[in-house]
C-alpha positions as CSV (number, residue, x, y, z in Angstrom):
1,X,70.0,-60.4,61.3
2,X,68.9,-57.5,59.1
3,X,67.7,-54.3,60.8
4,X,64.2,-53.2,59.8
5,X,64.3,-49.4,59.4
6,X,61.1,-47.7,58.3
7,X,61.1,-45.6,55.1
8,X,60.0,-42.5,57.1
9,X,63.4,-42.5,58.9
10,X,65.3,-42.4,55.6
11,X,62.9,-39.8,54.2
12,X,63.6,-37.5,57.1
13,X,67.3,-38.0,57.1
14,X,67.7,-37.5,53.3
15,X,65.1,-34.7,53.1
16,X,63.0,-36.6,50.5
17,X,59.3,-35.9,50.0
18,X,56.5,-38.4,49.5
19,X,55.9,-39.4,45.9
20,X,52.2,-38.3,46.1
21,X,53.3,-34.8,47.2
22,X,55.7,-34.5,44.2
23,X,52.9,-35.6,41.9
24,X,50.5,-33.1,43.4
25,X,53.2,-30.4,43.0
26,X,53.6,-31.2,39.3
27,X,49.8,-31.1,38.7
28,X,49.5,-27.7,40.5
29,X,52.5,-26.3,38.5
30,X,50.7,-27.4,35.2
31,X,47.4,-25.9,36.4
32,X,49.1,-22.6,37.1
33,X,50.7,-22.7,33.7
34,X,47.3,-23.2,32.0
35,X,45.7,-20.4,34.0
36,X,48.4,-18.0,32.9
37,X,47.7,-18.6,29.2
38,X,45.5,-16.1,27.3
39,X,41.8,-17.0,27.0
40,X,42.3,-17.5,23.2
41,X,44.8,-20.4,23.8
42,X,43.5,-23.8,22.8
43,X,43.8,-25.3,26.2
44,X,41.8,-22.4,27.7
45,X,39.1,-22.7,25.1
46,X,38.7,-26.4,25.8
47,X,38.4,-25.6,29.5
48,X,35.5,-23.3,28.8
49,X,33.6,-25.7,26.6
50,X,30.2,-27.1,27.7
51,X,29.8,-30.7,26.7
52,X,26.3,-32.2,26.5
53,X,25.7,-35.7,27.7
54,X,28.1,-37.9,29.5
55,X,31.0,-40.2,28.6
56,X,31.9,-43.5,30.2
57,X,35.1,-43.4,32.1
58,X,37.8,-46.0,31.4
59,X,39.7,-47.4,28.5
60,X,38.0,-47.9,25.1
61,X,39.2,-50.9,23.3
62,X,40.0,-50.6,19.6
63,X,36.9,-52.6,18.7
64,X,34.6,-50.2,20.6
65,X,36.4,-47.1,19.4
66,X,36.2,-48.1,15.7
67,X,32.5,-49.0,16.1
68,X,33.1,-52.6,15.1
69,X,31.3,-54.1,18.1
């Protein structure tokens, strides 16, 4: 019979973090990198833009994107 050992036990013994924590850490690292850039950098200028209207969220198909629909 196979023993059922929860993932948490292995995580603690091996010192491995949750995947979601590692993803969050990467996003925060990128955010800090962006914030340290000068205000004239492209990524900072885009951050300061004011966009009028709204955009649908989600994937645009090629037909919709090219205006063929």
